[in-house]
VOGU-282580 format. One line per 10 residues: number of its first residue (from 1); their letters; for each residue x, y, z of C-alpha. Coordinates in nm, 4 decimals. Example, Ala and Ser with C-alpha at 12.3 -4.5 7.8 and 13.67 -1.06 7.14 Angstrom:
1 = AS = 1.2300,-0.4500,0.7800 | 1.3670,-0.1060,0.7140 $
% end
This chain:
1 = MWGKDAELLK = 9.2991,12.8459,12.7487 | 8.9441,13.0495,12.7787 | 9.0040,13.2005,13.0602 | 9.3439,13.2378,13.0684 | 9.4500,13.3386,12.6907 | 9.5340,13.6795,12.8126 | 9.7592,13.6271,13.1634 | 9.9824,13.3814,12.7909 | 10.0024,13.5768,12.6146 | 10.2061,13.8457,12.7931 $
11 = KYFLTEQEKD = 10.4076,13.5140,12.9709 | 10.5028,13.4357,12.5324 | 10.5421,13.8588,12.5159 | 10.8064,13.7895,12.8580 | 10.9697,13.4867,12.6930 | 11.0484,13.6840,12.3888 | 11.2047,13.9397,12.5230 | 11.4273,13.7348,12.7472 | 11.5607,13.5447,12.4117 | 11.5434,13.8208,12.1942 $
21 = PSFMFEIDAD = 11.6246,14.2451,12.3988 | 11.6034,14.3382,12.0893 | 11.1636,14.2025,12.1279 | 10.9760,14.4881,12.3047 | 10.5930,14.4910,12.3670 | 10.3145,14.7345,12.4776 | 9.9754,14.5901,12.6622 | 9.7215,14.8151,12.7342 | 9.4227,14.6686,13.0720 | 9.1192,14.8959,13.2390 $
31 = DECQLKRCFW = 9.1019,14.8944,13.5684 | 9.0346,14.5616,13.6207 | 9.3179,14.4803,13.4178 | 9.1769,14.3067,13.1603 | 9.3083,14.3162,12.8314 | 9.1941,14.6478,12.5755 | 9.4562,14.6130,12.2988 | 9.8540,14.4768,12.3112 | 10.1052,14.5849,11.9682 | 10.4616,14.3942,11.9507 $
41 = SDLVCRRACG = 10.7392,14.4875,11.7478 | 11.0466,14.2723,11.6527 | 11.4057,14.4037,11.5409 | 11.2960,14.2655,11.1252 | 10.9343,14.4768,11.1437 | 11.1738,14.7948,11.3163 | 11.4059,14.7643,11.0429 | 11.1214,14.7421,10.7659 | 10.9585,15.0308,10.9380 | 11.2860,15.2221,10.9516 $
51 = CFGDVVVFDT = 11.3513,15.1640,10.5611 | 10.9430,15.1690,10.4241 | 10.7799,15.3981,10.6674 | 10.7581,15.6925,10.4466 | 10.3959,15.6222,10.3574 | 10.1899,15.4210,10.6003 | 9.8315,15.2959,10.5443 | 9.5943,15.2254,10.8342 | 9.2092,15.0972,10.7540 | 9.1092,14.9749,11.1227 $
61 = TLISMKSMPA = 8.9437,15.2352,11.3762 | 9.3111,15.4311,11.5002 | 9.3525,15.4892,11.8256 | 9.7082,15.4585,12.0181 | 10.0037,15.5728,11.7632 | 10.2388,15.5278,12.0238 | 10.4248,15.3151,11.8185 | 10.5217,15.4442,11.5174 | 10.8741,15.4349,11.4562 | 11.0626,15.8019,11.4967 $
71 = NTPKMIITDQ = 11.0707,15.9192,11.1666 | 10.7549,15.9987,11.1393 | 10.5714,15.8811,10.7541 | 10.5280,16.1635,10.4909 | 10.1742,16.0637,10.4012 | 9.9841,15.8176,10.5840 | 9.6465,15.7845,10.3838 | 9.3628,15.5725,10.6210 | 8.9405,15.6420,10.4659 | 8.7369,15.8638,10.6614 $
81 = DPAMTKAVAQ = 8.7146,15.7334,10.9802 | 8.6343,16.0363,11.2021 | 8.8452,15.7952,11.4721 | 9.1092,15.8091,11.2547 | 9.0992,16.1836,11.2155 | 9.1548,16.2432,11.4655 | 9.4380,16.0599,11.5828 | 9.6258,16.1903,11.3328 | 9.5680,16.5385,11.3700 | 9.7384,16.4546,11.7790 $
91 = SLPNTFHRYC = 9.9507,16.1830,11.7022 | 10.1109,16.2742,11.4164 | 10.0716,16.6784,11.2451 | 10.3762,16.6732,11.0338 | 10.2376,16.4166,10.8204 | 10.0053,16.4300,10.5111 | 9.6671,16.2504,10.5612 | 9.5013,16.1451,10.2657 | 9.1970,15.9389,10.2762 | 9.1054,15.6844,10.0346 $
101 = SWHILEKFSI = 9.0651,15.7085,9.6597 | 8.8573,15.3700,9.6569 | 8.6881,15.4161,9.9872 | 8.5265,15.7127,9.8106 | 8.4826,15.5913,9.4461 | 8.2742,15.3642,9.5748 | 8.0176,15.5047,9.7018 | 7.9225,15.7320,9.4154 | 7.7046,15.4495,9.3086 | 7.5286,15.4450,9.6228 $
111 = YLNTITYRDF = 7.4668,15.8644,9.6527 | 7.4507,15.9357,9.2924 | 7.0894,15.7931,9.1511 | 7.1011,15.4969,8.8255 | 7.0673,15.6979,8.5522 | 7.3071,15.9524,8.6805 | 7.5606,15.7175,8.7822 | 7.5704,15.5614,8.4590 | 7.6237,15.8451,8.2319 | 7.8453,16.0385,8.4667 $
121 = YNDFKHCIWE = 8.0473,15.8183,8.6736 | 8.3093,15.7760,8.4153 | 8.2979,16.1919,8.3538 | 8.3963,16.2174,8.7310 | 8.6845,15.9182,8.6984 | 8.8452,16.1132,8.4564 | 8.7613,16.4524,8.6801 | 8.9704,16.3023,8.9424 | 9.2005,16.1155,8.7836 | 9.3271,16.3172,8.4366 $
131 = SERPEEFERK = 9.3357,16.6035,8.6399 | 9.7254,16.8108,8.7741 | 9.5827,17.1225,8.8653 | 9.3666,17.2179,9.1232 | 9.2206,17.5205,8.9018 | 9.1460,17.1452,8.6279 | 9.0130,17.0578,8.8868 | 8.7835,17.2381,9.0205 | 8.7017,17.3397,8.6962 | 8.6132,17.0206,8.5408 $
141 = WASIIKKENL = 8.3934,16.8983,8.8547 | 8.2251,17.2690,8.8228 | 8.0808,17.1584,8.4602 | 7.9820,16.7835,8.5319 | 7.7293,16.9387,8.8518 | 7.5573,17.1850,8.6261 | 7.5156,16.9619,8.3190 | 7.3657,16.7211,8.5423 | 7.2408,16.9469,8.7815 | 7.3710,16.7991,9.0842 $
151 = HDNEWLKSIF = 7.4055,17.1100,9.2897 | 7.1422,16.9377,9.6075 | 7.3940,16.6749,9.6570 | 7.4793,16.6718,9.9371 | 7.7062,16.3897,9.9264 | 7.8809,16.5496,9.6479 | 7.9747,16.8801,9.8291 | 8.1370,16.6936,10.1091 | 8.3366,16.5256,9.9142 | 8.4335,16.8173,9.7392 $
161 = ELRSRWVPAY = 8.4714,17.0215,10.0901 | 8.7697,16.7757,10.1402 | 8.8965,16.7786,9.7862 | 9.2862,16.8611,9.9142 | 9.2572,16.4921,10.1255 | 9.2557,16.3325,9.8588 | 9.1898,16.4337,9.4849 | 9.5306,16.3733,9.3136 | 9.5956,16.6949,9.1708 | 9.5884,16.8419,9.5901 $
171 = VNHVFSAGMS = 9.8255,16.5976,9.7082 | 10.1129,16.4514,9.4508 | 10.3010,16.7449,9.6316 | 10.4134,16.4484,9.8858 | 10.5621,16.1141,9.8402 | 10.3263,15.7825,9.8672 | 10.5281,15.5482,9.6762 | 10.2346,15.5567,9.4093 | 9.9411,15.4779,9.6980 | 9.6235,15.6910,9.6911 $
181 = SSQRVESSHA = 9.4432,15.4402,9.8502 | 9.4008,15.0888,10.1255 | 9.3103,14.8330,9.8652 | 9.7206,14.7163,9.9315 | 9.6677,14.6431,10.2847 | 9.3024,14.4707,10.1521 | 9.5093,14.2593,9.9875 | 9.6910,14.1106,10.2979 | 9.4039,14.1104,10.4469 | 9.3355,13.8681,10.2250 $
191 = FFKRIISKKN = 9.6119,13.6448,10.2700 | 9.5783,13.6699,10.6552 | 9.1938,13.5723,10.6412 | 9.3669,13.2262,10.5139 | 9.5541,13.1207,10.7885 | 9.3473,13.2690,11.0655 | 8.9876,13.2815,11.1700 | 8.8043,13.5618,11.4176 | 8.7396,13.1364,11.6475 | 9.1256,13.1495,11.7039 $
201 = LLMDFILRFN = 9.3011,13.2830,12.0890 | 9.5066,13.4835,12.0991 | 9.7898,13.2309,12.1106 | 9.6865,13.0810,11.8228 | 9.6381,13.3789,11.6701 | 10.0239,13.5204,11.7825 | 10.1360,13.1922,11.6145 | 9.9065,13.1724,11.3152 | 10.0350,13.5865,11.2895 | 10.3962,13.4742,11.2758 $
211 = RALAHQHHED = 10.3731,13.1819,11.0488 | 10.2145,13.4014,10.8087 | 10.4682,13.7263,10.8248 | 10.7588,13.3858,10.7886 | 10.6521,13.3342,10.4903 | 10.6154,13.6919,10.3639 | 10.9328,13.7719,10.4691 | 11.0720,13.4327,10.2531 | 10.8598,13.5884,9.9980 | 11.0292,13.9553,10.0245 $
221 = LNADHVDINE = 11.4269,13.7491,10.0350 | 11.3048,13.5316,9.6911 | 11.2525,13.9121,9.6277 | 11.5758,14.0166,9.6764 | 11.7676,13.6957,9.4975 | 11.6455,13.8047,9.1518 | 11.6938,14.1482,9.2072 | 12.0749,14.0237,9.2991 | 12.0898,13.7694,9.0445 | 11.8253,13.7903,8.7290 $
231 = KPVLKQPLEM = 11.9856,14.0811,8.5052 | 11.6760,14.2764,8.3375 | 11.6052,14.2844,7.9438 | 11.7740,14.6830,7.8337 | 11.5766,14.8184,7.5077 | 11.8360,15.0761,7.4144 | 12.2031,15.1939,7.5069 | 12.1456,15.4622,7.7172 | 12.3629,15.5622,7.9898 | 12.0615,15.5723,8.2312 $
241 = EKQMAEIYTR = 11.8960,15.2236,8.1637 | 12.2438,15.0531,8.2046 | 12.3212,15.3018,8.5608 | 11.9285,15.2330,8.6711 | 11.9226,14.8554,8.5615 | 12.2207,14.8147,8.8799 | 12.0763,15.0522,9.0435 | 11.6937,15.0347,9.1330 | 11.5445,14.6675,9.1711 | 11.3833,14.4725,8.8765 $
251 = KIFYTFQDEL = 10.9989,14.5735,8.9651 | 11.0804,14.9659,9.0066 | 11.3680,14.8839,8.6804 | 11.0583,14.8644,8.4457 | 10.8142,15.0957,8.5375 | 11.1402,15.3489,8.4830 | 11.2659,15.2146,8.1726 | 10.8916,15.2570,8.0840 | 10.9193,15.6240,8.1203 | 11.2622,15.6489,7.9776 $
261 = WHSLVTVPQI = 11.0820,15.4822,7.6132 | 10.8826,15.7522,7.6261 | 11.1147,16.0441,7.6825 | 11.2786,15.9555,7.3603 | 10.9593,16.1265,7.1954 | 10.9988,16.3733,7.3906 | 11.1501,16.7215,7.3026 | 11.1526,16.9932,7.6046 | 11.1317,17.3585,7.4709 | 11.2919,17.6810,7.7076 $
271 = VSENDTNKMY = 11.0369,17.9272,7.6834 | 11.2423,18.1913,7.9314 | 11.5774,18.2341,8.1568 | 11.7779,18.4270,8.4134 | 12.0535,18.4542,8.5808 | 11.9406,18.1333,8.8436 | 11.6680,18.0145,8.6337 | 11.4982,17.8203,8.3161 | 11.1450,17.7421,8.2574 | 11.1098,17.4545,8.0079 $
281 = TVQNCPNGGV = 10.7750,17.2880,7.8660 | 10.6897,16.9823,7.6714 | 10.3305,16.9479,7.4841 | 10.2101,16.5625,7.5119 | 9.9027,16.4015,7.4396 | 9.8086,16.1341,7.6197 | 9.6744,15.8370,7.4786 | 9.5939,16.0434,7.0929 | 9.4010,16.3276,7.3324 | 9.3760,16.6645,7.3703 $
291 = PRFQEIPYDK = 9.8091,16.7739,7.3821 | 9.8306,16.8787,7.7491 | 10.1576,17.0858,7.8007 | 10.4065,17.0163,8.0991 | 10.6195,17.3126,8.2753 | 11.0364,17.1773,8.4428 | 11.1724,17.4829,8.6293 | 11.5515,17.4208,8.6568 | 11.7459,17.6150,8.8735 | 12.0526,17.6780,8.7737 $
301 = VLDYASCSCK = 12.1732,17.7401,9.1539 | 12.1241,17.4171,9.2612 | 12.1285,17.1904,8.9468 | 11.8133,17.0694,8.9751 | 11.4916,17.0188,8.7321 | 11.1554,16.9593,8.9043 | 10.7966,16.9061,8.6545 | 10.4472,17.0122,8.6789 | 10.3343,16.6310,8.6226 | 10.4420,16.5647,8.9805 $
311 = KFKSEGIPCR = 10.5286,16.2080,8.9238 | 10.8667,16.2009,9.1194 | 10.7410,16.3606,9.4558 | 10.4851,16.1825,9.5265 | 10.6570,15.8697,9.3268 | 10.9278,15.9276,9.3741 | 11.0543,15.7854,9.0259 | 11.1839,16.0027,8.7110 | 10.8849,16.1526,8.5092 | 10.9269,16.1023,8.0615 $
321 = HILAFLRLFG = 11.0064,16.5089,8.0950 | 11.2282,16.4995,8.3984 | 11.4644,16.2812,8.1417 | 11.4615,16.4329,7.8193 | 11.5850,16.7231,8.0165 | 11.8464,16.5689,8.1351 | 11.9082,16.3786,7.8032 | 11.9431,16.7004,7.6443 | 12.2699,16.6967,7.8102 | 12.3767,16.4190,7.6219 $
331 = DIPVPNQYIM = 12.3916,16.0276,7.6989 | 12.4557,16.0656,8.0437 | 12.3526,15.8333,8.3879 | 12.0639,15.9726,8.6559 | 12.2280,16.2323,8.9054 | 12.2141,16.0710,9.2085 | 11.9425,16.3848,9.2653 | 11.6677,16.1874,9.1313 | 11.7565,15.7648,9.2512 | 11.5467,15.7560,9.5429 $
341 = KRWTRVAKSQ = 11.7239,15.5065,9.7812 | 11.4257,15.3226,9.8936 | 11.3120,15.2153,9.5216 | 11.7064,15.0585,9.5576 | 11.8520,14.7087,9.6057 | 12.0746,14.8276,9.9064 | 11.7201,15.0416,10.0678 | 11.7560,14.8626,10.3709 | 12.1259,14.9219,10.4135 | 12.0970,15.1807,10.6191 $
351 = IIYDKEELVD = 12.0988,15.3130,10.9893 | 11.7984,15.2914,11.1670 | 11.7261,15.4835,11.4789 | 11.4940,15.2085,11.7060 | 11.2960,15.3736,12.0058 | 11.5952,15.1940,12.2603 | 11.8684,15.0408,11.9979 | 12.0709,15.1823,11.7160 | 12.0822,14.8876,11.4647 | 12.3644,14.9014,11.2065 $
361 = SIMSNEEAAV = 12.2925,14.6805,10.9769 | 12.6347,14.7537,10.7796 | 12.8864,14.7344,11.0611 | 13.0738,14.4906,11.1358 | 13.3442,14.6508,11.3484 | 13.3488,14.4729,11.6617 | 13.4999,14.6985,11.9082 | 13.2945,15.0017,11.7306 | 12.9547,14.7619,11.8348 | 13.1023,14.7598,12.1749 $
371 = IVNDALQSLV = 13.1482,15.1449,12.1598 | 12.8136,15.2169,11.9945 | 12.5694,14.9965,12.2992 | 12.7645,15.1106,12.5524 | 12.7280,15.4788,12.4536 | 12.3276,15.3850,12.3585 | 12.2991,15.2463,12.7503 | 12.4316,15.4904,12.8836 | 12.1762,15.7690,12.6331 | 11.9500,15.4947,12.8086 $
381 = DQFKSIGGST = 11.9212,15.5199,13.1973 | 11.9168,15.8986,13.1395 | 11.6329,15.8572,12.9967 | 11.4924,15.6284,13.2455 | 11.6550,15.9122,13.5717 | 11.4228,16.1635,13.3490 | 11.0927,16.0361,13.2605 | 11.0269,15.6573,13.4654 | 11.1161,15.3093,13.2878 | 11.0830,15.2957,12.9316 $
391 = KSGGISEKGG = 11.1241,14.8914,12.9585 | 10.9087,14.7302,12.5937 | 10.6872,14.5612,12.8892 | 10.3576,14.6500,13.0836 | 10.0182,14.8058,13.1354 | 10.0880,15.1188,12.9752 | 9.7527,15.2805,13.1614 | 9.8532,15.1964,13.5176 | 10.2207,15.2134,13.4380 | 10.2580,14.9111,13.6489 $
401 = NVNDTTLEDP = 10.5559,14.6374,13.5736 | 10.3355,14.3192,13.3283 | 10.5264,14.0569,13.5848 | 10.3229,14.1605,13.8825 | 9.9831,14.1975,13.6856 | 9.7005,13.9082,13.6773 | 9.6014,13.9871,13.3290 | 9.2661,13.9007,13.3174 | 9.0762,13.8597,12.8891 | 8.9115,14.0862,12.6913 $
411 = SQVRAKACGR = 8.5428,14.1156,12.6159 | 8.4844,13.9771,12.3130 | 8.3815,14.3433,12.0838 | 8.2250,14.3719,11.7099 | 8.5137,14.4879,11.5075 | 8.4747,14.7842,11.2454 | 8.3797,14.5899,10.9271 | 8.2472,14.3299,11.1010 | 7.9966,14.1021,10.9013 | 7.7480,14.2891,10.6583 $
421 = RLKGEKEKAT = 7.7551,14.5945,10.5333 | 7.3589,14.7596,10.6269 | 7.2263,14.8236,10.3064 | 7.0203,15.1920,10.2559 | 6.6424,15.1033,10.0646 | 6.7510,15.2447,9.7390 | 7.0360,15.0716,9.7972 | 6.8188,14.7564,9.8476 | 6.6052,14.8593,9.5853 | 6.8670,14.8994,9.2967 $
431 = NAAKYRGRRC = 6.9802,14.5169,9.3699 | 6.6040,14.4355,9.3201 | 6.6014,14.6029,8.9737 | 6.8622,14.3769,8.8554 | 6.7259,14.0395,8.9628 | 6.4312,14.0317,8.7009 | 6.4229,13.6668,8.7758 | 6.4013,13.3342,8.5783 | 6.3711,13.3116,8.2057 | 6.1860,13.0470,8.0143 $
441 = NGCGKIDQAH = 6.3955,12.9345,7.6789 | 6.1032,12.8148,7.5318 | 5.8471,13.1166,7.5584 | 6.0932,13.2849,7.6590 | 5.9191,13.4947,7.9364 | 6.0701,13.6358,8.2928 | 5.9743,13.5120,8.6085 | 5.7592,13.2119,8.5078 | 5.7202,12.8830,8.6730 | 5.7883,12.6918,8.4559 $
451 = DKRSYPILNK = 6.0245,12.6618,8.2274 | 6.1233,12.4954,7.8580 | 6.1080,12.0909,7.9494 | 5.7421,12.2095,8.1063 | 5.6493,12.4656,7.9263 | 5.3526,12.3168,7.8393 | 5.2810,12.3898,7.4593 | 5.5897,12.2493,7.3644 | 5.4774,11.8988,7.6014 | 5.1531,11.8773,7.3841 $
461 = W = 5.4087,11.7388,7.0951 $
% end
């Protein structure tokens, strides 16, 4: 209903909150009580964020991050939008902000001339993805710049200055769940676009969005069912493989199994030792290329080994080098410090601390639940007396109660990345050069007014 859309949305949120106390929402309005933006979440979404919110991907303009989980993410991945950069720095000062690699690589074809792009783009990609250490990346990058005399390319200078935010060699020390770009979010957008249109009213959007979310939740339940009831195929009679087949989800297990398989041809060599540490090296030749040496420092006191490839730090799955080191101790299971809970079948079975309540998915004792709820309510009352109302539902900018406010519909705006992308003159000329016109199969010439059927010489016959 045009003119009443925002008010209907507000009433819908209030109704949902009455039915489910764990449902929360925030509405932000301007001075004229016109809806600017809103946020809502239920218990299922917040539990998922609590379990898997250590890495967050954004690909739209970031305005407010006050609805983030209590445990802030280790890494957030965005494009190079200045508003995002500023908002992340202010709202998540302890979170590593990484720029989307895919967005940067897409711009090479725009900022390099056609010949340079054709001849050197693969060299740039190899430099970016195959360099394991910052000094290796810088050496290869400088070599390419010198070879093609690209010292004056301002865009290349700018992304090189930002290398600590997007090049894997600089960011793999922070856990990223194996993600390097926001393309995964864009695949989710493709899913939602099938059922959501920009012509939808707010309430249409909410209802369609909920159906889509329910569909994704159903897919998650199907995956959980497969993990519990279907056993993966084992390749080797190793204790590690049998152990992790029972612990990891099916998808993660096959990634682990591939690393374990490659560890069979990996032999660590000890190069130094003292009272507290040992240093091992491993030689391997990726894809039959130049031999590489990985370093495996082992701390005797902590009984912990790391690897210079940083796969475990960035992806949370033990690399083949660490697995080869562990096999030096015999056919043993994987120690607990190398098993990240977020990749296991029981990742969702943990205590989640929420803004207003404590959700314990494994709590079954009714008396204990009453004690927890009473204690939590006492804390909420104390917070209210100190900092004002904490009720999830209101006009956040004014601080008034949403029940006392008549909400006006928002103004229509052009969203970021909406519509066709504006192309520069260089890109237009490049695209025009690719189109060569229609070929006549009679004379073989391009961009002719005739075709084979109307070719004059053939028609004489």
